[in-house]
SEKOL-776643 format. One record per residue (C-alpha): residue in one letter; residue number from 1; x, z, y. Coordinates in Angstrom, 2 decimals, decimal comma. Example, Ala and Ser with C-alpha at 12.3 -4.5 7.8 and 13.67 -1.06 7.14 Angstrom:
<nodes>
 resn resi       X       Z       Y
    a    1   12,30    7,80   -4,50
    s    2   13,67    7,14   -1,06
</nodes>
This chain:
<nodes>
 resn resi       X       Z       Y
    x    1  -34,75  -35,56  -56,81
    x    2  -37,83  -37,28  -58,20
    x    3  -41,63  -37,98  -56,36
    x    4  -44,49  -37,59  -58,63
    x    5  -48,15  -38,05  -58,29
    x    6  -50,04  -35,66  -59,18
    x    7  -51,40  -35,21  -62,68
    x    8  -55,27  -35,77  -61,06
    x    9  -53,90  -38,87  -59,70
    x   10  -51,77  -40,88  -61,86
    x   11  -54,92  -41,74  -63,82
    x   12  -56,53  -43,59  -61,07
    x   13  -53,53  -45,49  -60,91
    x   14  -52,50  -46,83  -63,91
    x   15  -55,93  -47,62  -64,34
    x   16  -55,66  -50,10  -61,55
    x   17  -52,63  -51,46  -62,31
    x   18  -53,68  -52,33  -65,43
    x   19  -57,14  -53,60  -63,79
    x   20  -54,72  -55,85  -61,92
    x   21  -52,88  -56,83  -64,51
    x   22  -55,75  -58,16  -66,95
    x   23  -57,11  -60,27  -63,89
    x   24  -54,09  -61,75  -63,51
    x   25  -53,18  -62,58  -67,33
    x   26  -56,74  -63,23  -67,59
    x   27  -57,43  -65,27  -64,45
    x   28  -54,50  -66,34  -62,41
    x   29  -52,44  -67,36  -64,74
    x   30  -54,95  -69,99  -66,78
    x   31  -56,23  -70,88  -63,38
    x   32  -52,65  -72,27  -62,24
    x   33  -50,89  -72,91  -66,25
    x   34  -53,58  -74,05  -68,32
    x   35  -53,78  -77,76  -69,71
    x   36  -56,75  -77,83  -70,28
    x   37  -58,49  -78,74  -66,99
    x   38  -61,32  -76,98  -67,84
    x   39  -59,92  -73,92  -68,34
    x   40  -58,33  -74,51  -64,97
    x   41  -61,66  -74,99  -63,22
    x   42  -63,61  -71,94  -64,90
    x   43  -60,60  -69,77  -64,22
    x   44  -60,26  -70,84  -60,66
    x   45  -64,42  -70,55  -60,33
    x   46  -64,28  -66,73  -61,62
    x   47  -60,63  -66,47  -59,66
    x   48  -63,23  -67,38  -56,30
    x   49  -66,10  -65,06  -57,01
    x   50  -63,19  -62,29  -57,74
    x   51  -61,81  -62,75  -54,16
    x   52  -65,21  -63,76  -52,31
    x   53  -66,51  -59,97  -54,07
    x   54  -63,61  -58,22  -52,11
    x   55  -64,07  -60,64  -48,74
    x   56  -67,42  -58,56  -48,74
    x   57  -66,61  -55,72  -49,61
    x   58  -63,88  -54,97  -46,49
    x   59  -66,34  -56,53  -44,25
    x   60  -69,61  -54,36  -45,75
</nodes>
């Protein structure tokens, strides 16, 4: 027997997964594997801003 999420919960879970994948592919991977130093620096700065926003959101 497989358990499935109720239909109203499936869309937010799917959207959260898509956002995570987009951030991972668009920010994390270039910050690690790009050959261009400027791209790595920019991706690292965006990642720091995103993580800082998450930390502030959890605190307050």
